[in-house]
PDB file of N, CA, C and O in Angstrom:
ATOM      1  N   UNK A   1       0.822  -1.189   0.000  1.00  0.00           N
ATOM      2  CA  UNK A   1       0.000   0.000   0.000  1.00  0.00           C
ATOM      3  C   UNK A   1       0.872   1.263   0.000  1.00  0.00           C
ATOM      4  O   UNK A   1       0.489   2.287  -0.565  1.00  0.00           O
ATOM      5  N   UNK A   2       2.033   1.182   0.630  1.00  0.00           N
ATOM      6  CA  UNK A   2       2.932   2.338   0.642  1.00  0.00           C
ATOM      7  C   UNK A   2       3.421   2.651  -0.765  1.00  0.00           C
ATOM      8  O   UNK A   2       3.492   3.813  -1.164  1.00  0.00           O
ATOM      9  N   UNK A   3       3.751   1.626  -1.497  1.00  0.00           N
ATOM     10  CA  UNK A   3       4.229   1.812  -2.868  1.00  0.00           C
ATOM     11  C   UNK A   3       3.122   2.370  -3.752  1.00  0.00           C
ATOM     12  O   UNK A   3       3.359   3.287  -4.537  1.00  0.00           O
ATOM     13  N   UNK A   4       1.922   1.827  -3.631  1.00  0.00           N
ATOM     14  CA  UNK A   4       0.805   2.315  -4.430  1.00  0.00           C
ATOM     15  C   UNK A   4       0.483   3.769  -4.074  1.00  0.00           C
ATOM     16  O   UNK A   4       0.254   4.593  -4.959  1.00  0.00           O
ATOM     17  N   UNK A   5       0.468   4.075  -2.781  1.00  0.00           N
ATOM     18  CA  UNK A   5       0.176   5.446  -2.357  1.00  0.00           C
ATOM     19  C   UNK A   5       1.178   6.436  -2.931  1.00  0.00           C
ATOM     20  O   UNK A   5       0.797   7.498  -3.423  1.00  0.00           O
ATOM     21  N   UNK A   6       2.464   6.087  -2.866  1.00  0.00           N
ATOM     22  CA  UNK A   6       3.496   6.971  -3.403  1.00  0.00           C
ATOM     23  C   UNK A   6       3.345   7.111  -4.912  1.00  0.00           C
ATOM     24  O   UNK A   6       3.475   8.213  -5.445  1.00  0.00           O
ATOM     25  N   UNK A   7       3.078   6.035  -5.592  1.00  0.00           N
ATOM     26  CA  UNK A   7       2.904   6.074  -7.051  1.00  0.00           C
ATOM     27  C   UNK A   7       1.719   6.953  -7.424  1.00  0.00           C
ATOM     28  O   UNK A   7       1.808   7.753  -8.355  1.00  0.00           O
ATOM     29  N   UNK A   8       0.609   6.808  -6.703  1.00  0.00           N
ATOM     30  CA  UNK A   8      -0.588   7.591  -7.033  1.00  0.00           C
ATOM     31  C   UNK A   8      -0.392   9.084  -6.766  1.00  0.00           C
ATOM     32  O   UNK A   8      -1.082   9.917  -7.355  1.00  0.00           O
ATOM     33  N   UNK A   9       0.547   9.422  -5.879  1.00  0.00           N
ATOM     34  CA  UNK A   9       0.848  10.831  -5.609  1.00  0.00           C
ATOM     35  C   UNK A   9       1.998  11.353  -6.462  1.00  0.00           C
ATOM     36  O   UNK A   9       2.376  12.520  -6.357  1.00  0.00           O
ATOM     37  N   UNK A  10       2.554  10.483  -7.311  1.00  0.00           N
ATOM     38  CA  UNK A  10       3.664  10.884  -8.172  1.00  0.00           C
ATOM     39  C   UNK A  10       4.995  10.950  -7.441  1.00  0.00           C
ATOM     40  O   UNK A  10       5.922  11.618  -7.899  1.00  0.00           O
ATOM     41  N   UNK A  11       5.097  10.267  -6.314  1.00  0.00           N
ATOM     42  CA  UNK A  11       6.326  10.285  -5.519  1.00  0.00           C
ATOM     43  C   UNK A  11       7.238   9.125  -5.898  1.00  0.00           C
ATOM     44  O   UNK A  11       6.827   8.200  -6.599  1.00  0.00           O
ATOM     45  N   UNK A  12       8.457   9.184  -5.436  1.00  0.00           N
ATOM     46  CA  UNK A  12       9.430   8.124  -5.688  1.00  0.00           C
ATOM     47  C   UNK A  12       9.099   6.887  -4.847  1.00  0.00           C
ATOM     48  O   UNK A  12       8.305   6.965  -3.910  1.00  0.00           O
ATOM     49  N   UNK A  13       9.691   5.784  -5.175  1.00  0.00           N
ATOM     50  CA  UNK A  13       9.530   4.531  -4.448  1.00  0.00           C
ATOM     51  C   UNK A  13       9.984   4.725  -3.001  1.00  0.00           C
ATOM     52  O   UNK A  13      11.160   5.015  -2.779  1.00  0.00           O
ATOM     53  N   UNK A  14       9.091   4.577  -1.994  1.00  0.00           N
ATOM     54  CA  UNK A  14       9.466   4.799  -0.597  1.00  0.00           C
ATOM     55  C   UNK A  14      10.051   3.569   0.089  1.00  0.00           C
ATOM     56  O   UNK A  14      10.478   3.653   1.241  1.00  0.00           O
ATOM     57  N   UNK A  15      10.078   2.443  -0.591  1.00  0.00           N
ATOM     58  CA  UNK A  15      10.537   1.218   0.057  1.00  0.00           C
ATOM     59  C   UNK A  15      12.058   1.148   0.108  1.00  0.00           C
ATOM     60  O   UNK A  15      12.731   1.618  -0.810  1.00  0.00           O
ATOM     61  N   UNK A  16      12.608   0.565   1.177  1.00  0.00           N
ATOM     62  CA  UNK A  16      14.066   0.426   1.257  1.00  0.00           C
ATOM     63  C   UNK A  16      14.555  -0.590   0.225  1.00  0.00           C
ATOM     64  O   UNK A  16      13.808  -1.477  -0.187  1.00  0.00           O
ATOM     65  N   UNK A  17      15.795  -0.453  -0.181  1.00  0.00           N
ATOM     66  CA  UNK A  17      16.376  -1.399  -1.137  1.00  0.00           C
ATOM     67  C   UNK A  17      16.404  -2.786  -0.504  1.00  0.00           C
ATOM     68  O   UNK A  17      16.653  -2.921   0.694  1.00  0.00           O
ATOM     69  N   UNK A  18      16.152  -3.798  -1.297  1.00  0.00           N
ATOM     70  CA  UNK A  18      16.156  -5.166  -0.798  1.00  0.00           C
ATOM     71  C   UNK A  18      17.585  -5.635  -0.557  1.00  0.00           C
ATOM     72  O   UNK A  18      18.489  -5.325  -1.332  1.00  0.00           O
ATOM     73  N   UNK A  19      17.779  -6.379   0.518  1.00  0.00           N
ATOM     74  CA  UNK A  19      19.117  -6.894   0.803  1.00  0.00           C
ATOM     75  C   UNK A  19      19.447  -8.067  -0.120  1.00  0.00           C
ATOM     76  O   UNK A  19      20.617  -8.340  -0.388  1.00  0.00           O
ATOM     77  N   UNK A  20      18.425  -8.750  -0.598  1.00  0.00           N
ATOM     78  CA  UNK A  20      18.596  -9.849  -1.545  1.00  0.00           C
ATOM     79  C   UNK A  20      17.756  -9.557  -2.783  1.00  0.00           C
ATOM     80  O   UNK A  20      16.656  -9.012  -2.684  1.00  0.00           O
ATOM     81  N   UNK A  21      18.270  -9.914  -3.921  1.00  0.00           N
ATOM     82  CA  UNK A  21      17.534  -9.749  -5.170  1.00  0.00           C
ATOM     83  C   UNK A  21      17.090 -11.127  -5.642  1.00  0.00           C
ATOM     84  O   UNK A  21      17.543 -12.145  -5.119  1.00  0.00           O
ATOM     85  N   UNK A  22      16.204 -11.156  -6.629  1.00  0.00           N
ATOM     86  CA  UNK A  22      15.709 -12.422  -7.137  1.00  0.00           C
ATOM     87  C   UNK A  22      16.863 -13.280  -7.666  1.00  0.00           C
ATOM     88  O   UNK A  22      16.845 -14.503  -7.525  1.00  0.00           O
ATOM     89  N   UNK A  23      17.850 -12.646  -8.266  1.00  0.00           N
ATOM     90  CA  UNK A  23      18.990 -13.401  -8.793  1.00  0.00           C
ATOM     91  C   UNK A  23      19.693 -14.166  -7.669  1.00  0.00           C
ATOM     92  O   UNK A  23      20.173 -15.278  -7.891  1.00  0.00           O
ATOM     93  N   UNK A  24      19.761 -13.584  -6.461  1.00  0.00           N
ATOM     94  CA  UNK A  24      20.358 -14.272  -5.315  1.00  0.00           C
ATOM     95  C   UNK A  24      19.557 -15.528  -4.965  1.00  0.00           C
ATOM     96  O   UNK A  24      20.122 -16.595  -4.727  1.00  0.00           O
ATOM     97  N   UNK A  25      18.226 -15.379  -4.938  1.00  0.00           N
ATOM     98  CA  UNK A  25      17.356 -16.515  -4.648  1.00  0.00           C
ATOM     99  C   UNK A  25      17.515 -17.588  -5.720  1.00  0.00           C
ATOM    100  O   UNK A  25      17.619 -18.772  -5.403  1.00  0.00           O
ATOM    101  N   UNK A  26      17.533 -17.177  -6.993  1.00  0.00           N
ATOM    102  CA  UNK A  26      17.651 -18.130  -8.093  1.00  0.00           C
ATOM    103  C   UNK A  26      18.963 -18.900  -8.008  1.00  0.00           C
ATOM    104  O   UNK A  26      18.987 -20.105  -8.260  1.00  0.00           O
ATOM    105  N   UNK A  27      20.037 -18.232  -7.661  1.00  0.00           N
ATOM    106  CA  UNK A  27      21.336 -18.899  -7.518  1.00  0.00           C
ATOM    107  C   UNK A  27      21.294 -19.893  -6.362  1.00  0.00           C
ATOM    108  O   UNK A  27      21.797 -21.009  -6.489  1.00  0.00           O
ATOM    109  N   UNK A  28      20.704 -19.501  -5.241  1.00  0.00           N
ATOM    110  CA  UNK A  28      20.568 -20.413  -4.103  1.00  0.00           C
ATOM    111  C   UNK A  28      19.732 -21.631  -4.487  1.00  0.00           C
ATOM    112  O   UNK A  28      20.088 -22.767  -4.177  1.00  0.00           O
ATOM    113  N   UNK A  29      18.613 -21.375  -5.167  1.00  0.00           N
ATOM    114  CA  UNK A  29      17.719 -22.464  -5.578  1.00  0.00           C
ATOM    115  C   UNK A  29      18.450 -23.439  -6.502  1.00  0.00           C
ATOM    116  O   UNK A  29      18.317 -24.655  -6.360  1.00  0.00           O
ATOM    117  N   UNK A  30      19.213 -22.905  -7.439  1.00  0.00           N
ATOM    118  CA  UNK A  30      19.946 -23.766  -8.377  1.00  0.00           C
ATOM    119  C   UNK A  30      20.965 -24.634  -7.629  1.00  0.00           C
ATOM    120  O   UNK A  30      21.121 -25.816  -7.938  1.00  0.00           O
ATOM    121  N   UNK A  31      21.661 -24.044  -6.641  1.00  0.00           N
ATOM    122  CA  UNK A  31      22.625 -24.825  -5.856  1.00  0.00           C
ATOM    123  C   UNK A  31      21.915 -25.904  -5.036  1.00  0.00           C
ATOM    124  O   UNK A  31      22.397 -27.031  -4.931  1.00  0.00           O
ATOM    125  N   UNK A  32      20.758 -25.545  -4.452  1.00  0.00           N
ATOM    126  CA  UNK A  32      20.022 -26.464  -3.603  1.00  0.00           C
ATOM    127  C   UNK A  32      19.446 -27.621  -4.410  1.00  0.00           C
ATOM    128  O   UNK A  32      19.525 -28.775  -3.990  1.00  0.00           O
ATOM    129  N   UNK A  33      18.871 -27.312  -5.560  1.00  0.00           N
ATOM    130  CA  UNK A  33      18.233 -28.345  -6.388  1.00  0.00           C
ATOM    131  C   UNK A  33      19.256 -28.907  -7.364  1.00  0.00           C
ATOM    132  O   UNK A  33      19.192 -28.667  -8.569  1.00  0.00           O
ATOM    133  N   UNK A  34      20.176 -29.640  -6.828  1.00  0.00           N
ATOM    134  CA  UNK A  34      21.156 -30.328  -7.653  1.00  0.00           C
ATOM    135  C   UNK A  34      21.508 -31.616  -6.941  1.00  0.00           C
ATOM    136  O   UNK A  34      21.217 -31.775  -5.756  1.00  0.00           O
ATOM    137  N   UNK A  35      22.112 -32.507  -7.631  1.00  0.00           N
ATOM    138  CA  UNK A  35      22.557 -33.747  -7.016  1.00  0.00           C
ATOM    139  C   UNK A  35      21.440 -34.555  -6.406  1.00  0.00           C
ATOM    140  O   UNK A  35      20.464 -34.882  -7.081  1.00  0.00           O
ATOM    141  N   UNK A  36      21.576 -34.886  -5.117  1.00  0.00           N
ATOM    142  CA  UNK A  36      20.623 -35.757  -4.434  1.00  0.00           C
ATOM    143  C   UNK A  36      19.224 -35.159  -4.371  1.00  0.00           C
ATOM    144  O   UNK A  36      18.237 -35.874  -4.542  1.00  0.00           O
ATOM    145  N   UNK A  37      19.132 -33.863  -4.129  1.00  0.00           N
ATOM    146  CA  UNK A  37      17.819 -33.224  -4.044  1.00  0.00           C
ATOM    147  C   UNK A  37      17.094 -33.348  -5.375  1.00  0.00           C
ATOM    148  O   UNK A  37      15.911 -33.685  -5.417  1.00  0.00           O
ATOM    149  N   UNK A  38      17.801 -33.076  -6.454  1.00  0.00           N
ATOM    150  CA  UNK A  38      17.200 -33.185  -7.784  1.00  0.00           C
ATOM    151  C   UNK A  38      16.755 -34.615  -8.053  1.00  0.00           C
ATOM    152  O   UNK A  38      15.656 -34.835  -8.563  1.00  0.00           O
ATOM    153  N   UNK A  39      17.587 -35.578  -7.719  1.00  0.00           N
ATOM    154  CA  UNK A  39      17.232 -36.984  -7.925  1.00  0.00           C
ATOM    155  C   UNK A  39      16.005 -37.365  -7.099  1.00  0.00           C
ATOM    156  O   UNK A  39      15.104 -38.042  -7.592  1.00  0.00           O
ATOM    157  N   UNK A  40      15.977 -36.926  -5.839  1.00  0.00           N
ATOM    158  CA  UNK A  40      14.843 -37.255  -4.967  1.00  0.00           C
ATOM    159  C   UNK A  40      13.555 -36.627  -5.488  1.00  0.00           C
ATOM    160  O   UNK A  40      12.510 -37.277  -5.506  1.00  0.00           O
ATOM    161  N   UNK A  41      13.627 -35.373  -5.908  1.00  0.00           N
ATOM    162  CA  UNK A  41      12.441 -34.701  -6.439  1.00  0.00           C
ATOM    163  C   UNK A  41      11.961 -35.376  -7.724  1.00  0.00           C
ATOM    164  O   UNK A  41      10.764 -35.605  -7.903  1.00  0.00           O
ATOM    165  N   UNK A  42      12.898 -35.691  -8.610  1.00  0.00           N
ATOM    166  CA  UNK A  42      12.539 -36.358  -9.860  1.00  0.00           C
ATOM    167  C   UNK A  42      11.893 -37.704  -9.608  1.00  0.00           C
ATOM    168  O   UNK A  42      10.891 -38.045 -10.235  1.00  0.00           O
ATOM    169  N   UNK A  43      12.465 -38.472  -8.688  1.00  0.00           N
ATOM    170  CA  UNK A  43      11.918 -39.788  -8.347  1.00  0.00           C
ATOM    171  C   UNK A  43      10.520 -39.669  -7.761  1.00  0.00           C
ATOM    172  O   UNK A  43       9.627 -40.450  -8.090  1.00  0.00           O
ATOM    173  N   UNK A  44      10.339 -38.682  -6.888  1.00  0.00           N
ATOM    174  CA  UNK A  44       9.021 -38.484  -6.280  1.00  0.00           C
ATOM    175  C   UNK A  44       7.960 -38.229  -7.343  1.00  0.00           C
ATOM    176  O   UNK A  44       6.913 -38.876  -7.352  1.00  0.00           O
ATOM    177  N   UNK A  45       8.233 -37.287  -8.237  1.00  0.00           N
ATOM    178  CA  UNK A  45       7.221 -36.924  -9.231  1.00  0.00           C
ATOM    179  C   UNK A  45       7.000 -38.026 -10.253  1.00  0.00           C
ATOM    180  O   UNK A  45       5.879 -38.205 -10.730  1.00  0.00           O
ATOM    181  N   UNK A  46       8.045 -38.769 -10.599  1.00  0.00           N
ATOM    182  CA  UNK A  46       7.852 -39.905 -11.504  1.00  0.00           C
ATOM    183  C   UNK A  46       6.925 -40.934 -10.877  1.00  0.00           C
ATOM    184  O   UNK A  46       6.056 -41.487 -11.551  1.00  0.00           O
ATOM    185  N   UNK A  47       7.111 -41.189  -9.592  1.00  0.00           N
ATOM    186  CA  UNK A  47       6.258 -42.143  -8.896  1.00  0.00           C
ATOM    187  C   UNK A  47       4.846 -41.598  -8.711  1.00  0.00           C
ATOM    188  O   UNK A  47       3.867 -42.310  -8.933  1.00  0.00           O
ATOM    189  N   UNK A  48       4.743 -40.326  -8.303  1.00  0.00           N
ATOM    190  CA  UNK A  48       3.431 -39.725  -8.050  1.00  0.00           C
ATOM    191  C   UNK A  48       2.586 -39.647  -9.324  1.00  0.00           C
ATOM    192  O   UNK A  48       1.364 -39.784  -9.270  1.00  0.00           O
ATOM    193  N   UNK A  49       3.232 -39.430 -10.455  1.00  0.00           N
ATOM    194  CA  UNK A  49       2.493 -39.265 -11.706  1.00  0.00           C
ATOM    195  C   UNK A  49       2.461 -40.520 -12.569  1.00  0.00           C
ATOM    196  O   UNK A  49       1.959 -40.493 -13.692  1.00  0.00           O
ATOM    197  N   UNK A  50       2.994 -41.610 -12.048  1.00  0.00           N
ATOM    198  CA  UNK A  50       2.976 -42.867 -12.806  1.00  0.00           C
ATOM    199  C   UNK A  50       1.530 -43.258 -13.089  1.00  0.00           C
ATOM    200  O   UNK A  50       0.696 -43.280 -12.183  1.00  0.00           O
ATOM    201  N   UNK A  51       1.245 -43.559 -14.324  1.00  0.00           N
ATOM    202  CA  UNK A  51      -0.110 -43.963 -14.698  1.00  0.00           C
ATOM    203  C   UNK A  51      -1.053 -42.805 -14.978  1.00  0.00           C
ATOM    204  O   UNK A  51      -2.206 -43.030 -15.347  1.00  0.00           O
ATOM    205  N   UNK A  52      -0.597 -41.584 -14.814  1.00  0.00           N
ATOM    206  CA  UNK A  52      -1.460 -40.435 -15.102  1.00  0.00           C
ATOM    207  C   UNK A  52      -1.668 -40.335 -16.609  1.00  0.00           C
ATOM    208  O   UNK A  52      -0.758 -40.638 -17.381  1.00  0.00           O
ATOM    209  N   UNK A  53      -2.857 -39.913 -17.035  1.00  0.00           N
ATOM    210  CA  UNK A  53      -3.093 -39.798 -18.473  1.00  0.00           C
ATOM    211  C   UNK A  53      -2.211 -38.709 -19.083  1.00  0.00           C
ATOM    212  O   UNK A  53      -1.925 -37.696 -18.445  1.00  0.00           O
ATOM    213  N   UNK A  54      -1.787 -38.932 -20.328  1.00  0.00           N
ATOM    214  CA  UNK A  54      -0.980 -37.936 -21.027  1.00  0.00           C
ATOM    215  C   UNK A  54      -1.809 -36.730 -21.434  1.00  0.00           C
ATOM    216  O   UNK A  54      -1.273 -35.640 -21.634  1.00  0.00           O
ATOM    217  N   UNK A  55      -3.114 -36.925 -21.555  1.00  0.00           N
ATOM    218  CA  UNK A  55      -4.012 -35.857 -21.972  1.00  0.00           C
ATOM    219  C   UNK A  55      -5.262 -35.943 -21.124  1.00  0.00           C
ATOM    220  O   UNK A  55      -5.883 -37.003 -21.048  1.00  0.00           O
ATOM    221  N   UNK A  56      -5.636 -34.869 -20.498  1.00  0.00           N
ATOM    222  CA  UNK A  56      -6.827 -34.838 -19.662  1.00  0.00           C
ATOM    223  C   UNK A  56      -8.013 -34.437 -20.523  1.00  0.00           C
ATOM    224  O   UNK A  56      -8.080 -33.308 -21.011  1.00  0.00           O
ATOM    225  N   UNK A  57      -8.930 -35.344 -20.706  1.00  0.00           N
ATOM    226  CA  UNK A  57     -10.120 -35.071 -21.505  1.00  0.00           C
ATOM    227  C   UNK A  57     -11.219 -34.547 -20.593  1.00  0.00           C
ATOM    228  O   UNK A  57     -11.739 -35.283 -19.754  1.00  0.00           O
ATOM    229  N   UNK A  58     -11.563 -33.305 -20.753  1.00  0.00           N
ATOM    230  CA  UNK A  58     -12.654 -32.700 -19.988  1.00  0.00           C
ATOM    231  C   UNK A  58     -13.657 -32.142 -20.982  1.00  0.00           C
ATOM    232  O   UNK A  58     -13.286 -31.797 -22.104  1.00  0.00           O
ATOM    233  N   UNK A  59     -14.919 -32.048 -20.589  1.00  0.00           N
ATOM    234  CA  UNK A  59     -15.918 -31.500 -21.516  1.00  0.00           C
ATOM    235  C   UNK A  59     -15.558 -30.063 -21.897  1.00  0.00           C
ATOM    236  O   UNK A  59     -15.118 -29.280 -21.056  1.00  0.00           O
ATOM    237  N   UNK A  60     -15.747 -29.732 -23.153  1.00  0.00           N
ATOM    238  CA  UNK A  60     -15.470 -28.373 -23.612  1.00  0.00           C
ATOM    239  C   UNK A  60     -16.523 -27.958 -24.627  1.00  0.00           C
ATOM    240  O   UNK A  60     -17.322 -28.778 -25.079  1.00  0.00           O
ATOM    241  N   UNK A  61     -16.517 -26.689 -24.977  1.00  0.00           N
ATOM    242  CA  UNK A  61     -17.510 -26.198 -25.928  1.00  0.00           C
ATOM    243  C   UNK A  61     -17.087 -26.424 -27.378  1.00  0.00           C
ATOM    244  O   UNK A  61     -17.900 -26.262 -28.289  1.00  0.00           O
ATOM    245  N   UNK A  62     -15.825 -26.795 -27.602  1.00  0.00           N
ATOM    246  CA  UNK A  62     -15.328 -27.053 -28.953  1.00  0.00           C
ATOM    247  C   UNK A  62     -14.447 -28.284 -28.922  1.00  0.00           C
ATOM    248  O   UNK A  62     -13.832 -28.577 -27.896  1.00  0.00           O
ATOM    249  N   UNK A  63     -14.374 -29.011 -30.027  1.00  0.00           N
ATOM    250  CA  UNK A  63     -13.477 -30.169 -30.046  1.00  0.00           C
ATOM    251  C   UNK A  63     -12.020 -29.721 -30.061  1.00  0.00           C
ATOM    252  O   UNK A  63     -11.687 -28.670 -30.608  1.00  0.00           O
ATOM    253  N   UNK A  64     -11.166 -30.526 -29.457  1.00  0.00           N
ATOM    254  CA  UNK A  64      -9.731 -30.249 -29.427  1.00  0.00           C
ATOM    255  C   UNK A  64      -9.168 -30.456 -30.830  1.00  0.00           C
ATOM    256  O   UNK A  64      -9.481 -31.455 -31.478  1.00  0.00           O
ATOM    257  N   UNK A  65      -8.333 -29.513 -31.313  1.00  0.00           N
ATOM    258  CA  UNK A  65      -7.749 -29.706 -32.644  1.00  0.00           C
ATOM    259  C   UNK A  65      -6.765 -30.880 -32.643  1.00  0.00           C
ATOM    260  O   UNK A  65      -6.177 -31.211 -31.614  1.00  0.00           O
ATOM    261  N   UNK A  66      -6.601 -31.496 -33.802  1.00  0.00           N
ATOM    262  CA  UNK A  66      -5.682 -32.629 -33.904  1.00  0.00           C
ATOM    263  C   UNK A  66      -4.249 -32.200 -33.614  1.00  0.00           C
ATOM    264  O   UNK A  66      -3.487 -32.960 -33.017  1.00  0.00           O
ATOM    265  N   UNK A  67      -3.877 -31.004 -34.025  1.00  0.00           N
ATOM    266  CA  UNK A  67      -2.537 -30.466 -33.789  1.00  0.00           C
ATOM    267  C   UNK A  67      -2.666 -29.159 -33.013  1.00  0.00           C
ATOM    268  O   UNK A  67      -3.282 -28.211 -33.499  1.00  0.00           O
ATOM    269  N   UNK A  68      -2.091 -29.098 -31.815  1.00  0.00           N
ATOM    270  CA  UNK A  68      -2.150 -27.880 -31.002  1.00  0.00           C
ATOM    271  C   UNK A  68      -1.294 -26.803 -31.650  1.00  0.00           C
ATOM    272  O   UNK A  68      -0.145 -27.056 -32.013  1.00  0.00           O
ATOM    273  N   UNK A  69      -1.851 -25.590 -31.800  1.00  0.00           N
ATOM    274  CA  UNK A  69      -1.086 -24.523 -32.458  1.00  0.00           C
ATOM    275  C   UNK A  69      -0.805 -23.328 -31.555  1.00  0.00           C
ATOM    276  O   UNK A  69      -0.139 -22.384 -31.979  1.00  0.00           O
ATOM    277  N   UNK A  70      -1.288 -23.349 -30.343  1.00  0.00           N
ATOM    278  CA  UNK A  70      -1.057 -22.284 -29.364  1.00  0.00           C
ATOM    279  C   UNK A  70      -1.567 -20.927 -29.836  1.00  0.00           C
ATOM    280  O   UNK A  70      -1.146 -19.893 -29.316  1.00  0.00           O
ATOM    281  N   UNK A  71      -2.458 -20.920 -30.804  1.00  0.00           N
ATOM    282  CA  UNK A  71      -3.045 -19.660 -31.266  1.00  0.00           C
ATOM    283  C   UNK A  71      -3.988 -19.145 -30.187  1.00  0.00           C
ATOM    284  O   UNK A  71      -4.818 -19.892 -29.669  1.00  0.00           O
ATOM    285  N   UNK A  72      -3.858 -17.900 -29.860  1.00  0.00           N
ATOM    286  CA  UNK A  72      -4.707 -17.320 -28.833  1.00  0.00           C
ATOM    287  C   UNK A  72      -5.513 -16.177 -29.399  1.00  0.00           C
ATOM    288  O   UNK A  72      -5.470 -15.910 -30.600  1.00  0.00           O
ATOM    289  N   UNK A  73      -6.218 -15.530 -28.572  1.00  0.00           N
ATOM    290  CA  UNK A  73      -7.018 -14.395 -28.995  1.00  0.00           C
ATOM    291  C   UNK A  73      -7.295 -13.498 -27.810  1.00  0.00           C
ATOM    292  O   UNK A  73      -6.809 -13.732 -26.703  1.00  0.00           O
ATOM    293  N   UNK A  74      -8.074 -12.481 -28.056  1.00  0.00           N
ATOM    294  CA  UNK A  74      -8.450 -11.595 -26.969  1.00  0.00           C
ATOM    295  C   UNK A  74      -9.828 -11.034 -27.253  1.00  0.00           C
ATOM    296  O   UNK A  74     -10.290 -11.029 -28.394  1.00  0.00           O
ATOM    297  N   UNK A  75     -10.469 -10.570 -26.216  1.00  0.00           N
ATOM    298  CA  UNK A  75     -11.774  -9.949 -26.335  1.00  0.00           C
ATOM    299  C   UNK A  75     -11.652  -8.556 -25.757  1.00  0.00           C
ATOM    300  O   UNK A  75     -11.278  -8.389 -24.596  1.00  0.00           O
ATOM    301  N   UNK A  76     -11.965  -7.562 -26.558  1.00  0.00           N
ATOM    302  CA  UNK A  76     -11.886  -6.186 -26.098  1.00  0.00           C
ATOM    303  C   UNK A  76     -13.156  -5.855 -25.323  1.00  0.00           C
ATOM    304  O   UNK A  76     -14.267  -6.158 -25.758  1.00  0.00           O
ATOM    305  N   UNK A  77     -12.967  -5.229 -24.173  1.00  0.00           N
ATOM    306  CA  UNK A  77     -14.099  -4.867 -23.329  1.00  0.00           C
ATOM    307  C   UNK A  77     -13.813  -3.489 -22.742  1.00  0.00           C
ATOM    308  O   UNK A  77     -12.805  -3.292 -22.063  1.00  0.00           O
ATOM    309  N   UNK A  78     -14.689  -2.558 -23.002  1.00  0.00           N
ATOM    310  CA  UNK A  78     -14.513  -1.209 -22.455  1.00  0.00           C
ATOM    311  C   UNK A  78     -15.597  -0.948 -21.415  1.00  0.00           C
ATOM    312  O   UNK A  78     -16.783  -1.170 -21.659  1.00  0.00           O
ATOM    313  N   UNK A  79     -15.164  -0.475 -20.257  1.00  0.00           N
ATOM    314  CA  UNK A  79     -16.079  -0.153 -19.166  1.00  0.00           C
ATOM    315  C   UNK A  79     -16.198   1.361 -19.070  1.00  0.00           C
ATOM    316  O   UNK A  79     -15.197   2.077 -19.109  1.00  0.00           O
ATOM    317  N   UNK A  80     -17.407   1.832 -18.945  1.00  0.00           N
ATOM    318  CA  UNK A  80     -17.593   3.288 -18.893  1.00  0.00           C
ATOM    319  C   UNK A  80     -17.154   3.842 -17.540  1.00  0.00           C
ATOM    320  O   UNK A  80     -16.978   3.095 -16.578  1.00  0.00           O
ATOM    321  N   UNK A  81     -16.982   5.155 -17.482  1.00  0.00           N
ATOM    322  CA  UNK A  81     -16.462   5.811 -16.275  1.00  0.00           C
ATOM    323  C   UNK A  81     -17.347   5.587 -15.068  1.00  0.00           C
ATOM    324  O   UNK A  81     -16.840   5.400 -13.962  1.00  0.00           O
ATOM    325  N   UNK A  82     -18.663   5.601 -15.253  1.00  0.00           N
ATOM    326  CA  UNK A  82     -19.570   5.414 -14.121  1.00  0.00           C
ATOM    327  C   UNK A  82     -19.401   4.023 -13.515  1.00  0.00           C
ATOM    328  O   UNK A  82     -19.376   3.874 -12.293  1.00  0.00           O
ATOM    329  N   UNK A  83     -19.287   3.012 -14.363  1.00  0.00           N
ATOM    330  CA  UNK A  83     -19.120   1.650 -13.867  1.00  0.00           C
ATOM    331  C   UNK A  83     -17.788   1.480 -13.152  1.00  0.00           C
ATOM    332  O   UNK A  83     -17.729   0.834 -12.106  1.00  0.00           O
ATOM    333  N   UNK A  84     -16.739   2.038 -13.688  1.00  0.00           N
ATOM    334  CA  UNK A  84     -15.428   1.876 -13.061  1.00  0.00           C
ATOM    335  C   UNK A  84     -15.268   2.714 -11.797  1.00  0.00           C
ATOM    336  O   UNK A  84     -14.437   2.404 -10.944  1.00  0.00           O
ATOM    337  N   UNK A  85     -16.053   3.760 -11.679  1.00  0.00           N
ATOM    338  CA  UNK A  85     -16.006   4.579 -10.471  1.00  0.00           C
ATOM    339  C   UNK A  85     -16.529   3.762  -9.316  1.00  0.00           C
ATOM    340  O   UNK A  85     -16.583   4.252  -8.188  1.00  0.00           O
TER     341      UNK A  85
END
């Protein structure tokens, strides 16, 4: 809320600098998830997901295409000032 308040008033970021950045966390995570931990995690998920279907068939409004193309779309929606107020 402090950051939003400052932004809405046109002020600078009031938060103190972080002592750790995401890159620090990512480096720690990469070191942690290696060797035995990686093997244990991989083994767990292989066992947990053994026998799971490769494709989850759920009812839909359209049939699934034979070849997935990742084509997406968007719907434009404009809300008037009274509604957004």
